[in-house]
C-alpha positions as CSV (number, residue, x, y, z in Angstrom):
1,M,-93.7,-48.2,-263.5
2,A,-93.0,-51.7,-262.7
3,D,-95.8,-53.9,-260.8
4,K,-95.3,-55.4,-256.9
5,D,-93.6,-58.7,-257.9
6,T,-91.6,-58.0,-260.6
7,V,-90.0,-55.0,-258.3
8,T,-89.9,-57.5,-255.3
9,K,-88.5,-60.0,-257.5
10,E,-86.0,-57.9,-258.5
11,Y,-84.7,-56.6,-255.2
12,M,-84.4,-59.8,-253.5
13,Q,-82.5,-61.4,-256.0
14,D,-79.3,-59.6,-254.7
15,N,-76.6,-61.7,-253.4
16,A,-76.6,-59.1,-250.5
17,V,-80.5,-58.3,-249.5
18,F,-81.4,-62.3,-249.8
19,A,-78.1,-63.6,-247.6
20,D,-79.7,-61.0,-245.0
21,A,-83.2,-62.4,-245.3
22,F,-81.7,-66.0,-244.2
23,N,-79.7,-65.0,-241.5
24,F,-82.7,-62.7,-240.2
25,Y,-84.4,-65.7,-240.2
26,C,-82.8,-69.1,-240.0
27,Y,-79.8,-66.9,-237.9
28,G,-81.5,-64.5,-235.8
29,G,-79.1,-61.5,-237.4
30,R,-75.6,-63.9,-237.4
31,Q,-73.8,-63.3,-240.6
32,V,-74.4,-67.2,-240.7
33,I,-74.7,-66.9,-245.3
34,D,-72.1,-65.6,-246.5
35,P,-73.3,-63.3,-249.8
36,D,-70.2,-64.1,-251.8
37,Q,-71.1,-67.8,-251.7
38,L,-74.5,-67.6,-253.2
39,K,-75.0,-68.5,-256.8
40,S,-78.2,-68.3,-258.6
41,I,-79.6,-71.0,-260.5
42,D,-82.6,-71.8,-262.5
43,T,-86.2,-71.2,-261.3
44,T,-87.5,-73.3,-263.6
45,A,-89.1,-75.9,-261.5
46,I,-89.8,-79.3,-263.0
47,A,-91.5,-82.1,-261.5
48,L,-90.9,-84.9,-263.1
49,P,-92.5,-88.7,-263.4
50,Y,-91.3,-91.8,-261.7
51,G,-92.2,-95.1,-263.7
52,N,-94.9,-93.4,-266.1
53,S,-93.1,-91.9,-269.5
54,E,-97.1,-90.7,-269.8
55,T,-97.5,-88.2,-267.0
56,V,-96.6,-85.0,-268.1
57,P,-94.2,-83.2,-266.1
58,V,-95.4,-80.0,-263.8
59,Q,-93.0,-76.5,-264.7
60,K,-93.6,-73.5,-261.4
61,Y,-91.7,-71.2,-261.1
62,R,-90.2,-69.7,-258.4
63,D,-88.9,-66.0,-257.2
64,V,-85.5,-66.5,-256.2
65,L,-83.8,-70.0,-255.6
66,K,-79.8,-70.2,-255.3
67,V,-77.6,-72.0,-254.2
68,A,-76.0,-71.2,-250.4
69,T,-73.0,-72.2,-248.3
70,A,-74.0,-72.0,-244.7
71,K,-70.7,-72.1,-242.7
72,A,-71.0,-72.7,-238.7
73,D,-68.9,-73.7,-235.9
74,K,-66.1,-74.0,-239.0
75,N,-68.7,-76.5,-240.5
76,A,-69.8,-75.8,-244.4
77,A,-73.6,-77.5,-245.1
78,Y,-74.7,-76.8,-249.2
79,L,-77.9,-76.2,-249.1
80,L,-80.2,-74.5,-251.8
81,L,-82.2,-71.4,-250.7
82,G,-85.2,-70.5,-252.5
83,I,-87.5,-66.9,-251.7
84,E,-91.3,-66.5,-252.8
85,N,-92.1,-62.4,-252.3
86,Q,-95.5,-61.9,-251.5
87,S,-97.2,-58.4,-251.7
88,Q,-100.6,-59.7,-251.1
89,M,-101.7,-62.8,-248.6
90,H,-101.8,-66.1,-250.4
91,Y,-104.1,-68.5,-248.8
92,A,-102.8,-71.5,-250.3
93,M,-99.0,-70.3,-249.8
94,P,-98.7,-73.2,-247.2
95,V,-99.2,-76.2,-250.9
96,R,-97.3,-73.6,-252.7
97,N,-93.9,-73.6,-251.5
98,M,-94.5,-77.6,-250.6
99,L,-94.6,-78.4,-254.1
100,Y,-92.3,-75.7,-254.6
101,D,-89.9,-77.8,-252.1
102,A,-90.7,-81.3,-253.8
103,I,-90.0,-80.5,-257.2
104,Q,-86.8,-79.3,-256.2
105,Y,-86.1,-82.7,-254.0
106,A,-87.6,-84.5,-257.1
107,S,-85.0,-82.6,-259.7
108,Q,-82.0,-83.4,-257.2
109,V,-83.2,-87.4,-257.1
110,D,-83.1,-86.7,-260.9
111,E,-79.9,-85.4,-260.9
112,A,-78.5,-88.2,-259.1
113,S,-79.4,-90.4,-260.8
114,K,-78.8,-89.0,-264.6
115,A,-74.8,-88.7,-262.5
116,H,-74.5,-92.4,-262.2
117,R,-75.7,-93.2,-265.3
118,K,-73.3,-90.4,-267.1
119,D,-70.4,-91.9,-264.5
120,S,-71.6,-95.4,-265.3
121,D,-71.9,-96.5,-261.6
122,S,-72.5,-100.0,-260.7
123,A,-75.6,-100.5,-258.8
124,E,-75.1,-102.3,-255.6
125,T,-78.3,-103.6,-255.1
126,Q,-81.8,-104.1,-257.5
127,A,-83.2,-101.3,-255.2
128,E,-80.8,-98.7,-256.2
129,F,-80.4,-100.1,-259.5
130,L,-84.5,-99.3,-260.2
131,S,-84.6,-95.9,-258.0
132,G,-81.4,-94.4,-259.8
133,F,-80.5,-93.3,-255.9
134,Y,-78.4,-95.1,-254.4
135,K,-77.6,-95.6,-250.5
136,T,-74.8,-93.3,-250.1
137,D,-76.7,-90.5,-251.8
138,K,-77.7,-87.8,-250.3
139,L,-79.8,-84.6,-250.8
140,L,-79.4,-81.5,-250.0
141,P,-82.0,-79.5,-247.8
142,V,-84.6,-77.1,-249.4
143,I,-85.9,-73.9,-248.0
144,T,-88.5,-71.9,-249.2
145,L,-88.6,-68.2,-247.2
146,T,-92.0,-65.9,-247.9
147,V,-91.3,-62.6,-247.4
148,Y,-94.4,-60.8,-247.6
149,F,-94.2,-56.8,-248.2
150,G,-97.8,-55.9,-246.8
151,A,-98.8,-53.5,-243.9
152,D,-101.4,-55.5,-242.5
153,K,-101.1,-59.2,-240.3
154,W,-100.1,-62.2,-242.2
155,E,-103.8,-63.6,-241.2
156,A,-103.4,-66.6,-244.1
157,P,-102.2,-70.1,-242.3
158,T,-99.0,-70.6,-241.9
159,D,-99.0,-74.4,-242.2
160,L,-100.7,-77.9,-244.0
161,H,-102.6,-78.3,-240.6
162,G,-104.2,-74.9,-241.2
163,M,-105.9,-75.4,-244.7
164,L,-107.1,-78.7,-243.7
165,S,-110.6,-80.0,-242.7
166,A,-110.2,-82.8,-240.5
167,D,-110.1,-83.3,-236.7
168,I,-107.3,-83.8,-234.5
169,E,-106.8,-87.6,-234.4
170,I,-106.6,-88.0,-238.6
171,L,-104.2,-84.7,-238.5
172,K,-101.7,-87.2,-236.5
173,F,-100.8,-88.8,-239.5
174,V,-101.1,-86.1,-241.9
175,D,-97.0,-84.7,-242.0
176,N,-97.5,-81.2,-241.4
177,Y,-95.8,-78.6,-243.7
178,H,-94.8,-75.4,-241.8
179,L,-94.9,-71.8,-243.5
180,H,-91.2,-69.9,-242.9
181,L,-92.2,-66.3,-243.8
182,I,-91.4,-62.7,-242.9
183,A,-94.2,-60.3,-242.3
184,P,-92.8,-56.9,-240.8
185,A,-96.4,-56.5,-239.2
186,D,-94.4,-59.2,-236.6
187,I,-91.4,-57.9,-236.5
188,S,-90.7,-56.0,-233.2
189,D,-88.8,-52.5,-234.0
190,D,-85.7,-54.2,-231.7
191,D,-85.8,-57.6,-234.2
192,F,-85.2,-54.9,-237.1
193,G,-81.9,-54.3,-235.7
194,R,-81.0,-57.8,-236.4
195,F,-81.0,-57.5,-240.4
196,H,-77.5,-55.5,-241.4
197,T,-79.0,-54.6,-245.4
198,E,-81.5,-51.8,-246.5
199,L,-84.1,-54.2,-246.1
200,R,-84.2,-53.3,-242.4
201,A,-85.1,-50.2,-243.6
202,A,-87.7,-51.4,-246.5
203,L,-90.0,-53.6,-244.1
204,K,-90.0,-51.1,-241.3
205,Y,-91.3,-48.6,-243.9
206,V,-93.8,-50.9,-244.9
207,K,-94.4,-51.5,-241.6
208,Y,-95.8,-48.7,-240.6
209,S,-97.1,-47.2,-244.0
210,K,-100.5,-46.8,-242.8
211,D,-99.5,-45.1,-239.7
212,K,-98.4,-42.0,-240.7
213,K,-97.8,-40.5,-237.5
214,R,-95.3,-43.7,-236.5
215,L,-93.7,-43.6,-239.8
216,D,-92.7,-39.6,-239.1
217,E,-91.2,-40.4,-236.5
218,V,-89.1,-43.9,-237.9
219,L,-87.7,-41.6,-241.1
220,H,-86.5,-39.4,-238.5
221,E,-85.2,-41.3,-236.4
222,D,-83.1,-43.4,-238.6
223,S,-80.5,-41.3,-240.3
224,T,-80.6,-44.4,-243.4
225,Y,-83.9,-43.0,-244.8
226,Q,-81.7,-39.6,-245.4
227,R,-79.5,-41.2,-248.2
228,I,-80.9,-44.4,-248.8
229,S,-80.2,-46.3,-252.4
230,R,-82.6,-45.5,-255.2
231,K,-83.2,-49.3,-255.9
232,T,-84.9,-49.4,-252.1
233,A,-86.4,-46.0,-252.8
234,D,-88.1,-47.6,-255.7
235,M,-89.2,-50.7,-254.4
236,I,-90.7,-49.2,-251.0
237,N,-92.4,-47.0,-253.2
238,I,-93.8,-49.6,-255.9
239,V,-95.1,-52.1,-253.1
240,T,-96.5,-49.2,-250.4
241,G,-97.9,-46.9,-253.1
242,S,-96.0,-44.1,-251.9
243,K,-96.3,-42.1,-254.6
244,L,-93.3,-40.2,-253.8
245,K,-91.2,-38.3,-256.2
246,Y,-87.2,-38.4,-257.0
247,N,-84.8,-36.8,-258.7
248,P,-84.5,-39.6,-261.7
249,G,-80.7,-39.4,-262.2
250,E,-80.6,-40.0,-258.2
251,E,-78.3,-42.5,-256.4
252,R,-79.2,-41.8,-253.2
253,V,-82.5,-40.7,-252.2
254,D,-83.6,-38.6,-249.2
255,M,-87.1,-40.5,-248.1
256,C,-87.7,-37.8,-245.5
257,K,-87.6,-34.6,-247.9
258,A,-89.3,-36.7,-250.4
259,I,-92.4,-36.9,-248.0
260,E,-92.3,-33.8,-247.1
261,D,-92.3,-32.8,-250.9
262,M,-95.4,-34.5,-251.1
263,R,-97.1,-33.4,-248.9
264,N,-96.4,-30.1,-249.7
265,D,-97.3,-30.6,-253.4
266,A,-100.6,-31.5,-251.7
267,I,-101.0,-28.8,-249.7
268,R,-100.6,-26.6,-252.6
269,E,-102.8,-29.0,-254.8
270,G,-105.4,-28.9,-252.1
271,M,-105.1,-24.7,-251.8
272,E,-105.4,-24.7,-255.8
273,K,-108.5,-26.9,-255.8
274,G,-110.0,-25.6,-252.5
275,L,-109.4,-21.7,-254.7
276,E,-111.1,-22.4,-257.3
277,Q,-114.3,-24.4,-255.3
278,G,-114.2,-21.4,-253.2
279,I,-114.8,-18.7,-256.4
280,E,-117.3,-21.2,-257.9
281,K,-119.1,-21.5,-254.5
282,G,-118.7,-17.9,-254.5
283,I,-120.2,-17.0,-257.4
284,E,-123.3,-19.3,-257.1
285,Q,-124.1,-17.8,-252.9
286,G,-123.6,-14.3,-255.1
287,I,-126.1,-15.1,-257.7
288,E,-128.4,-16.0,-255.1
289,K,-128.0,-13.3,-252.6
290,G,-128.2,-10.8,-255.9
291,I,-131.2,-12.7,-256.3
292,E,-132.2,-12.4,-253.2
293,Q,-131.6,-8.5,-252.8
294,G,-133.2,-7.7,-256.3
295,I,-136.4,-9.1,-255.3
296,E,-136.5,-7.4,-251.8
297,K,-135.4,-4.5,-253.5
298,G,-138.0,-4.5,-256.8
299,I,-140.6,-5.2,-253.9
300,E,-139.5,-1.7,-252.0
301,Q,-139.5,0.4,-255.1
302,G,-142.7,-1.4,-256.4
303,L,-144.1,-0.6,-253.1
304,Q,-143.3,3.3,-253.5
305,Q,-143.9,3.3,-257.5
306,G,-147.1,2.1,-256.4
307,I,-148.4,4.4,-253.5
308,E,-147.1,7.2,-256.1
309,Q,-149.0,6.3,-259.0
310,G,-152.4,5.3,-257.1
311,I,-151.9,8.7,-255.3
312,E,-152.0,10.5,-259.0
313,K,-154.6,8.2,-260.0
314,G,-156.6,8.9,-257.2
315,I,-156.8,12.3,-257.5
316,E,-157.1,11.7,-261.1
317,Q,-160.4,10.0,-260.5
318,G,-161.6,12.2,-257.9
319,L,-161.6,15.3,-260.0
320,Q,-163.1,13.4,-262.9
321,Q,-165.7,12.1,-260.4
322,G,-166.2,15.9,-259.0
323,I,-166.7,16.9,-262.6
324,M,-169.5,14.4,-263.4
325,K,-171.0,15.4,-260.1
326,T,-171.0,18.7,-260.9
327,L,-172.1,18.6,-264.6
328,A,-175.0,16.2,-263.6
329,G,-176.0,19.0,-261.2
330,L,-176.4,21.5,-263.6
331,V,-178.3,19.1,-265.8
332,K,-180.2,18.6,-262.9
333,D,-180.9,22.6,-262.2
334,G,-182.2,23.0,-266.2
335,I,-178.7,25.0,-266.0
336,L,-177.1,22.8,-268.5
337,T,-178.7,19.9,-271.4
338,I,-177.5,17.1,-271.2
339,S,-176.0,16.8,-275.1
340,D,-173.9,20.5,-273.7
341,A,-172.8,18.6,-270.4
342,A,-171.8,15.2,-272.4
343,K,-169.7,17.6,-274.9
344,R,-167.8,19.7,-272.0
345,A,-167.1,16.1,-270.2
346,G,-165.8,14.7,-273.9
347,M,-168.8,11.4,-274.0
348,T,-171.5,11.2,-276.1
349,V,-174.8,11.3,-274.4
350,P,-175.4,7.8,-273.4
351,E,-171.7,7.3,-271.9
352,F,-172.2,10.7,-269.7
353,Q,-175.9,9.7,-268.4
354,E,-174.7,6.3,-267.7
355,K,-171.0,7.7,-265.9
356,A,-173.5,10.2,-264.3
357,E,-176.3,8.0,-263.3
358,L,-178.9,10.2,-265.5
359,T,-182.2,8.4,-266.7
360,S,-183.5,9.6,-270.0
């Protein structure tokens, strides 16, 4: 599965989605930037050295960069528009985007200088000759828009001043750079209606991806989610980690059904796991209960057998004692000799004398 940066970059490359983001942010949803007038350009930005051939150029890679034609009041304005996608907050984003814009302006200056040399344009002044940029030259505006694909509020700095450690007296002399940011958490439900592509559904899903109850309501309120494009569904699935499953061959996806299927799978998995754990726990408890009951039963049976055996032993010992007393009495009365009495008792004479407590 593609990572978040790759999938958001590919998604925002689409001219319709790209134009939708800028029309929302810059024009409140008015269709000023025409997707058909957008042209992708190389996203490799190189900062060129000025007057020092030993300086190593700085190379940066933008996510998406396009030349745009913005038509307002019948006037056409040509712009360079860039989008930086973020799945995580970036605490140095103002400096990062500022560098992108500065490199792009530097590149335009260099291109103007090259064009003058190629066309053999003569500089009217020494200043024009030295700079390579003529008095009549103009640059195209560069606007970089950061699109944050996270559900949390953007808590990182939104301008250069927010990154500086300086008092207000110093900040007055430091030009600020403001971050142009689209963050789903900051968009009201009403303002989502200013988008005109599935970017609206994507960002709204992201906004409520951690609020399952509200997400359920959103999905059922908006029929777009019942037939959303596979591309948008994949992007949503990856950036939010929703783990939705749907048919790989489907061009359109019913996200409501996908979520319902996921929940049913989770319920079934939970039941199976619960049954497995229940059986295991039941066996353990059964063994413990069996041992406990076995001990109780054993004690009960042991007591009963002990009593029975005690009675038998007592009777046996009582008979033996009675026989001994009788034989001892006969010996004392002179009726039996000790030898005869011992023989009848099955003992030797010394044993009989000890048991009968007779002295020789």
